[in-house]
C-alpha positions as CSV (number, residue, x, y, z in Angstrom):
1,X,-188.2,223.9,96.7
2,X,-185.9,224.9,99.6
3,X,-183.3,227.5,99.7
4,X,-180.1,227.8,101.8
5,X,-178.1,231.0,102.1
6,X,-174.4,231.6,103.0
7,X,-172.5,234.8,102.7
8,X,-169.2,236.4,103.7
9,X,-166.3,238.6,102.6
10,X,-163.3,237.0,101.0
11,X,-159.9,238.3,100.0
12,X,-159.3,239.0,96.3
13,X,-156.3,239.2,94.0
14,X,-155.7,239.0,90.3
15,X,-155.8,235.5,89.0
16,X,-158.4,232.9,87.9
17,X,-161.2,231.8,90.3
18,X,-160.6,228.7,92.4
19,X,-163.8,226.6,92.8
20,X,-164.5,224.6,95.9
21,X,-167.3,222.2,96.7
22,X,-167.4,223.5,100.3
23,X,-168.0,227.1,101.3
24,X,-165.0,229.4,100.9
25,X,-163.7,231.3,104.0
26,X,-161.2,234.2,104.4
27,X,-157.7,232.8,104.3
28,X,-155.4,235.1,106.2
29,X,-153.1,232.5,108.0
30,X,-149.8,232.0,106.2
31,X,-150.2,228.2,106.3
32,X,-153.6,228.2,104.5
33,X,-152.0,226.9,101.3
34,X,-150.6,223.9,103.2
35,X,-154.2,222.8,103.8
36,X,-154.8,222.6,100.1
37,X,-157.2,225.5,100.0
38,X,-156.7,228.7,98.0
39,X,-158.6,232.1,98.3
40,X,-161.2,232.9,95.7
41,X,-159.8,235.1,92.9
42,X,-161.7,237.5,90.6
43,X,-160.3,237.7,87.0
44,X,-158.8,241.0,86.0
45,X,-157.9,242.3,89.4
46,X,-154.2,243.2,89.8
47,X,-154.3,244.5,93.4
48,X,-155.5,242.7,96.5
49,X,-159.0,243.9,97.5
50,X,-162.0,242.6,99.4
51,X,-165.1,241.4,97.6
52,X,-168.4,240.2,98.9
53,X,-169.6,236.7,98.3
54,X,-172.8,234.9,98.9
55,X,-174.3,231.5,98.1
56,X,-177.9,230.5,97.5
57,X,-178.7,226.7,97.4
58,X,-182.0,225.7,95.9
59,X,-183.3,222.1,96.0
60,X,-186.0,220.9,93.5
61,X,-187.3,217.6,92.2
62,X,-186.7,218.7,88.5
63,X,-183.9,217.0,86.5
64,X,-180.6,219.0,86.3
65,X,-180.7,219.1,82.5
66,X,-184.1,220.9,82.5
67,X,-183.1,223.3,85.2
68,X,-179.8,224.0,83.5
69,X,-181.6,224.8,80.2
70,X,-184.2,227.2,81.8
71,X,-181.4,228.9,83.7
72,X,-179.8,229.9,80.4
73,X,-183.0,231.2,79.0
74,X,-183.1,234.9,78.4
75,X,-186.9,234.8,78.3
76,X,-187.2,233.0,81.7
77,X,-184.8,235.5,83.3
78,X,-186.8,238.5,82.0
79,X,-190.0,236.8,83.4
80,X,-188.3,236.4,86.8
81,X,-187.2,240.1,87.0
82,X,-190.6,241.7,86.1
83,X,-190.6,243.7,89.3
84,X,-187.4,245.6,88.3
85,X,-188.5,246.0,84.7
86,X,-185.4,244.2,83.5
87,X,-185.1,243.3,79.8
88,X,-182.4,242.4,77.3
89,X,-181.4,245.3,75.1
90,X,-178.4,243.9,73.2
91,X,-176.5,240.7,72.4
92,X,-178.6,237.6,72.9
93,X,-182.1,239.1,73.7
94,X,-184.2,236.0,73.5
95,X,-183.9,232.2,73.6
96,X,-181.0,230.4,75.2
97,X,-177.6,232.1,75.6
98,X,-174.5,230.0,75.0
99,X,-170.8,229.9,75.7
100,X,-168.9,233.1,74.7
101,X,-172.1,235.0,74.1
102,X,-173.1,238.2,75.8
103,X,-176.4,239.8,76.8
104,X,-176.9,243.5,77.9
105,X,-179.5,244.0,80.6
106,X,-181.3,247.2,81.4
107,X,-183.1,247.4,84.8
108,X,-184.2,249.7,87.5
109,X,-182.8,249.0,91.0
110,X,-183.0,251.4,94.0
111,X,-184.9,253.8,91.8
112,X,-182.0,254.1,89.3
113,X,-181.7,252.6,85.8
114,X,-178.6,250.4,85.2
115,X,-177.1,248.8,82.2
116,X,-175.0,245.7,82.5
117,X,-173.4,243.4,79.9
118,X,-172.4,239.9,80.9
119,X,-170.8,237.0,79.1
120,X,-171.0,233.2,79.6
121,X,-167.3,232.5,80.2
122,X,-167.6,228.8,81.2
123,X,-170.2,226.1,80.3
124,X,-170.3,222.4,81.1
125,X,-173.6,221.0,79.6
126,X,-176.2,220.3,82.3
127,X,-173.6,220.6,85.1
128,X,-172.3,224.2,85.4
129,X,-171.9,227.6,83.8
130,X,-170.4,230.9,84.8
131,X,-171.4,234.4,83.7
132,X,-169.3,237.5,84.4
133,X,-169.8,241.2,84.0
134,X,-168.1,242.7,80.9
135,X,-169.3,246.2,81.6
136,X,-171.7,247.7,84.1
137,X,-172.2,249.0,87.6
138,X,-169.9,246.6,89.5
139,X,-166.1,246.7,89.8
140,X,-166.5,242.9,89.3
141,X,-169.4,240.5,89.2
142,X,-168.9,236.7,88.9
143,X,-171.8,234.3,89.0
144,X,-171.3,230.5,89.1
145,X,-174.3,228.2,88.6
146,X,-173.8,224.6,89.6
147,X,-176.4,221.8,89.1
148,X,-176.0,218.5,91.1
149,X,-178.5,215.8,90.4
150,X,-179.2,213.0,92.9
151,X,-181.9,210.5,93.8
152,X,-184.1,213.1,95.4
153,X,-183.8,215.8,92.7
154,X,-181.4,218.6,91.8
155,X,-179.4,220.9,94.0
156,X,-178.8,224.2,92.2
157,X,-176.1,226.3,93.8
158,X,-175.6,230.0,92.9
159,X,-172.2,231.5,94.0
160,X,-172.0,235.2,93.5
161,X,-168.8,237.2,94.0
162,X,-169.0,241.0,93.6
163,X,-167.4,244.3,94.4
164,X,-169.0,247.7,94.0
165,X,-166.8,250.6,92.7
166,X,-168.5,253.2,94.9
167,X,-170.0,251.5,98.0
168,X,-168.0,250.8,101.1
169,X,-167.8,247.2,102.3
170,X,-170.3,247.8,105.1
171,X,-172.9,249.2,102.7
172,X,-172.1,246.5,100.2
173,X,-172.7,243.8,102.9
174,X,-175.7,245.3,104.6
175,X,-177.7,246.7,101.6
176,X,-176.4,245.5,98.3
177,X,-175.7,241.8,99.1
178,X,-179.2,241.2,100.8
179,X,-180.9,242.9,97.9
180,X,-179.1,240.8,95.3
181,X,-179.7,237.7,97.3
182,X,-183.4,238.3,97.2
183,X,-183.2,238.8,93.5
184,X,-181.5,235.4,93.0
185,X,-184.1,233.7,95.3
186,X,-186.9,235.4,93.3
187,X,-185.3,234.3,90.0
188,X,-184.9,230.7,91.3
189,X,-188.5,230.5,92.5
190,X,-189.6,231.7,89.0
191,X,-187.5,229.1,87.2
192,X,-188.8,226.2,89.3
193,X,-192.4,227.4,89.0
194,X,-191.9,227.6,85.2
195,X,-190.9,223.9,85.2
196,X,-193.9,223.1,87.4
197,X,-196.4,224.7,85.0
């Protein structure tokens, strides 16, 4: 398994997310739309703000369908987050979560207990799904999971876009994003290891 990481800050405004196969970059020039590229948008935001975004790419020999299924497993997620004591306390609390369903997580991060409810808002079987925060510690949290299968295995891409309601962008970028990135890497290692077992 190999992991590649990219992160940056992107401009935000209130409309649906635009997904690109290539990394997104800040789009300040007025002629950006003429290049056929649009800035990433976080649903529910009415005012332009800045959000942090990072991408983790994991390569594995396992088929996309198996990796997709284990990625939707509540039990596998709990196993991957043992260090933070994370568990599901409401909604779907075991088994596989599906489109439109919610799960409420309780976990300890930075020495503080947090509760976060997320919903699966998009799902394309064995190819892609998106979960978003419904309520919790972030101003917005959007996590896109993409599974691309090729001759040499599967590339799993995690794209996370988030904004904290209390942290400044500098703290968000230097502390929160690296911490969350490590959690995603830890989760992905656990998922791949569970398929190896």
